N, C-alpha and C positions, 0 to 999 in steps of 0.2 A: 281092581283098577279104580273103582269109584272112590275108595278111601284114599288111595295114593294120590289121585288127582285132586281130591278135596284137600288133603294135607299139603300138597305142593302149592295149591292156590292160596291156602291159608298162610303158609310160610312166605310165599311171594308177597302177599299183601302186608304181612307184618314187617318184612324187610323194606318194602316201599314206604310203609308208615315210619319206620325208624330212620330211613334216609331223609324223608321229608321233615321229620322233627329235627334231625341233625342239621339239615340245610337251614331251617328256621332259626335254630340256635346260633349257627355261625353267622347268618345274615343279621340277626339281632345283635350279636356281639360286635360285628364290624360296624353296624349302625351306631352302636353306643360309642365305639372308638372314634368314629367320624364326628359324632356330635361333640365328643370331648375335644377333638382337635379344633373344631369350629369355635367352641367356647374359649379354648386357649388362644386361638388366633384373634378372637374378638378382644380378649383381655389384653393381649399384647398390643393390639391397635389402640385400645383405650389408654394404656400406659404410655405409649408413644405420643399420643395426642396430648395427654396431660404433661408429659415432659416438654413438648414443644411449647405449650402454654406457659409453663413455669419458666422456660428459657426466655420467652418474650417478656414476661413480667420482670425477670432478673435484668434483662437488657434495659428495660425502661427504668428500673430502680437505679441501675448503674449510671444511666444518662442523667437522671435526676440528681444523683449524688455528685456527679462531675459538675453539673450546673450550679449546685449549691456551693461546692468548693470554690468555683470561679467567682460566684457572687460574694462569698466570704472574703476573698482576696480584695475585690473591688471595695467592699464595705470597710475592710480593714484599712485600706489606703485612704479612703474618705475620712475615716475616724482619725487617722494620724494627721491628715491635713487640718481637720477641724481642731484637734488638740494643739497643733502648731499655731493656728490663728488665735486660739484662746490664750495660749501662753504669751503671744505678742500683745494681745489686747490687755492682758493682766499687767504686763511690763509697762505698756503705755499708760495704763490707769495708775500704776504705782508712780511712774514718773510725774504724771499730772498732779497726783495727790501730794507728792513731795514738793512740787513747784508751788502749789497753792499754799501749803503750810509755810514755806520759806518766803513766799512772795510778797 
C-alpha cells in the first residue's frame, strides 16, 4: 500500500502541476489577447483623433480658400474700376493733347 499511496500522490501532484501550468498558459494567452485588444483600441483612438485634427485643418483650409476667392472677386472689381478710370484719364489726356496741338 505504501507504494500505491506514494504513486497516487505522485500522480496527483503531477496532474495538479499540469493543471496549474495549463492555467498559467491560458491566463497568459488571454492576457496577451487583452493587451493586443488594448493596443488596437489605442491605435483606433489615435487614428480617430488624427482624423478629427485633419478634418479641422481641412475645414480651416476650405474657409481660407473661400475667403481668398471672395477677396479675389473684390480685388478684380477694384481692378476693373481702376482700369476704367485709367482709360477715361487716357482719353482725357489724349483730348487735352489734341486741343493743345490744334490750339
